[in-house]
Each structure stands twice: as C-alpha cells, then as structure tokens.
C-alpha positions in Angstrom: 0.0 0.0 0.0 2.8 2.4 0.8 4.4 1.8 -2.6 1.0 2.5 -4.4 0.8 5.9 -2.6 4.3 6.8 -3.7 3.4 6.1 -7.4 0.5 8.7 -7.3 1.4 11.9 -9.1 -0.2 15.0 -7.8 -0.7 17.7 -10.4 0.5 21.2 -9.5 -2.3 23.7 -9.0 -1.2 25.7 -12.1 -1.3 22.6 -14.4 -4.7 21.5 -13.0 -6.1 25.0 -13.7 -4.7 24.8 -17.3 -6.2 21.3 -17.7 -9.6 22.4 -16.5 -9.5 25.5 -18.7 -8.6 23.4 -21.8 -11.4 20.9 -21.0 -14.0 23.7 -20.6 -12.9 25.5 -23.8 -13.7 22.3 -25.7 -17.3 22.1 -24.4 -18.2 25.9 -24.3 -18.7 27.5 -27.7 -18.5 31.3 -28.4 -20.4 32.4 -31.5 -18.4 34.6 -33.9 -19.4 38.3 -34.1 -21.7 39.3 -36.8 -20.1 41.3 -39.7 -20.0 44.9 -38.8 -21.1 44.3 -35.2 -21.1 47.4 -33.0 -19.5 45.4 -30.2 -16.3 44.6 -32.0 -14.4 47.6 -30.6 -12.1 47.5 -27.6 -13.7 50.6 -26.1 -17.0 48.8 -26.1 -15.6 45.8 -24.3 -14.0 48.0 -21.7 -17.5 49.0 -20.6 -18.9 45.5 -20.5 -19.9 43.8 -17.2 -21.8 40.7 -16.1 -25.4 41.8 -15.8 -26.4 38.5 -14.0 -23.7 37.9 -11.4 -26.1 35.8 -9.4 -27.3 33.6 -12.3 -26.9 30.4 -10.2 -29.6 31.7 -7.9 -32.7 31.9 -10.1 -34.9 33.5 -11.0 -33.2 36.1 -13.1 -35.2 39.3 -13.0 -36.5 39.4 -16.6 -39.4 40.8 -18.5 -40.2 38.7 -21.6 -41.8 40.4 -24.6 -42.9 39.0 -27.9 -40.0 39.0 -30.5 -39.0 37.4 -33.7 -36.7 34.4 -33.5 -33.2 35.2 -34.5 -33.8 39.0 -34.5 -32.7 40.2 -31.1 -31.2 43.4 -32.4 -34.4 44.5 -34.3 -36.6 43.2 -31.5 -34.6 45.2 -28.9 -34.7 48.3 -31.1 -38.5 48.0 -31.3 -38.7 47.8 -27.5 -36.3 50.7 -27.0 -37.7 53.0 -29.7 -41.3 52.4 -28.6 -40.3 53.6 -25.1 -43.4 52.2 -23.4 -41.7 52.8 -20.1 -39.4 55.6 -19.0 -35.9 54.7 -18.2 -35.3 52.0 -20.9 -31.7 51.4 -22.0 -30.3 49.4 -25.0 -27.6 46.8 -24.4 -25.5 44.4 -26.5 -22.8 41.9 -25.7 -23.0 38.1 -25.3 -25.6 35.9 -23.5 -25.0 32.3 -22.4 -27.4 29.4 -22.9 -26.9 25.7 -23.6 -23.1 25.7 -23.7 -22.8 28.6 -26.1 -22.2 32.3 -25.7 -24.4 34.1 -28.3 -23.9 37.6 -29.6 -27.0 39.2 -28.2 -28.9 42.5 -27.7 -31.5 43.3 -25.1 -33.0 46.2 -23.2 -32.9 47.0 -19.5 -35.5 48.7 -17.3 -33.5 49.6 -14.2 -32.0 46.3 -13.2 -34.5 44.2 -15.1 -33.6 42.5 -18.4 -36.1 42.9 -21.2 -35.7 39.7 -23.2 -37.2 39.4 -26.7 -36.1 35.9 -27.5 -35.5 32.8 -25.4 -34.0 32.0 -22.0 -30.4 32.9 -21.3 -28.6 32.3 -18.1 -25.8 34.9 -18.2 -25.8 38.3 -19.8 -22.4 40.1 -20.3 -22.5 43.4 -22.1 -22.7 47.2 -22.0 -25.3 49.9 -22.5 -25.0 51.6 -25.9 -23.8 55.2 -26.0 -25.9 57.8 -27.8 -23.6 57.4 -30.9 -23.9 53.6 -30.9 -27.7 53.9 -30.5 -28.0 56.1 -33.5 -26.0 53.6 -35.6 -27.9 50.7 -34.1 -31.3 52.3 -34.9 -30.3 53.0 -38.5 -29.3 49.4 -39.0 -32.1 47.5 -37.2 -35.2 49.7 -37.2 -36.6 48.0 -40.4 -35.1 44.5 -40.1 -38.3 42.6 -39.2 -39.2 39.6 -41.3 -42.2 40.3 -43.5 -45.3 38.5 -42.2 -45.8 36.8 -45.5 -42.3 35.1 -45.4 -42.3 31.4 -44.9 -41.2 30.0 -41.6 -41.4 33.3 -39.7 -41.5 32.4 -36.0 -42.0 34.5 -32.9 -41.2 34.0 -29.2 -44.2 34.4 -27.0 -46.0 32.7 -24.1 -48.3 29.8 -24.9 -50.2 28.3 -21.9 -47.6 29.7 -19.5 -44.5 28.5 -21.4 -42.1 30.6 -23.5 -42.2 29.1 -27.0 -41.2 29.9 -30.6 -44.3 29.5 -32.7 -45.3 30.4 -36.2 -46.0 34.1 -36.6 -49.7 35.0 -37.0 -49.9 38.7 -38.1 -53.5 39.0 -36.7 -52.5 37.6 -33.3 -48.9 38.9 -32.9 -48.7 42.3 -34.8 -50.0 44.2 -31.8 -47.9 42.1 -29.3 -44.5 42.5 -31.1 -42.2 44.2 -28.6 -44.8 44.1 -25.8 -45.1 42.0 -22.6 -47.8 39.4 -22.7 -49.4 37.8 -19.6 -47.8 34.3 -19.5 -51.0 32.5 -18.7 -53.9 34.5 -20.3 -51.9 35.7 -23.3 -53.3 39.3 -22.9 -51.0 42.2 -23.8 -50.0 44.2 -20.7 -50.3 47.9 -20.4 -46.6 48.4 -19.9 -43.5 46.5 -19.0 -43.0 44.6 -15.7 -46.3 45.7 -14.2 
C-alpha cells in the first residue's frame, strides 16, 4: 500500500487550472461576431460587465416580450424606440445558454432585463452610447421579417410557457415588442407591471 501511494502523481495547482480551462474550452462555444457588429471595438468591451452575477440563484429578473426568432437586435430596437416605459436602455454583448455564448442585444429597465427571444442564463455586455444607439437604430429599425415570409417564428407565451411559434400577423402584430401575460396571453399595459 505504501508503494502505491508513492506512485501517485499530484498535479500542480497551475497545471490543474490549465487542464480544467482546456477541457471547458472544448465544451463551451462562443459564436463569432456578426459582420460589422457594434461590439467589435475595444472601447465597447472595456465598458462590459456581467449583468447577471447571481445567475446560479434563479430566478433572473427578466421581463419577456414578444419578439421574432433570431432577430434580437431589431426586437430590442423596437422595445427601446417604442419607449413604453421611462428609463429603458439598450444593451449588447453576449448571452449564455446551452453551452454557447451568443452575440445578443436586449433592453434594461432599471436592473430588469427585457428579453425578446428565449431563455439565457448569463448576460455580459454594455449599454450603448448615444452614438452607438444612432447607428444601431439605422441598422435595425426595419429588419423585421415580412409577415408573408415562410417559416417566420415569434417567441411568445403559450399556456404559461415561452415558445417559438409560427407568426400570425393578426395575433402577434400588436404584441410584437410588448409584454404578454404568460397565462392568459393578454397584452399588458406596460413592462414589468
């Protein structure tokens, strides 16, 4: 038994950290930035922070609104530019879900995240400056999929669950960018009320 214990090699703390980091990098994916992304500048990243430092202790304080699948930037612009509530801010960065960090945009109302797509666990980003908001608005204010397009899907609540369902212009046109009661499906007066 004494000889077996002597044969055991204990890794140094530094080599163990490197080994863990290498293993994690193989299972966590970071999406590449979109071409021309506003977040590809060093000065943007210097302003970034973790919006959800306590993400392991759910629930994350979020307000879900109806939004087109894969259109977080135009969805967020819609929420921001409609300004249903005073104090909205526009943010971009990365959000984490399912082993991947996704380039993402969202709005904030105080410390509450206004989410237009699906569930994310961690949000890391920065509020857009006035100059960035102007560029963002020019790029994304008219980027909604046409209702007549095939396979247009929208995130909304169906029977209490957040789902991506086929877009129905009659049902969803007034709800786009608005908060919907998760159970009744009724559009709320404002956000987070």
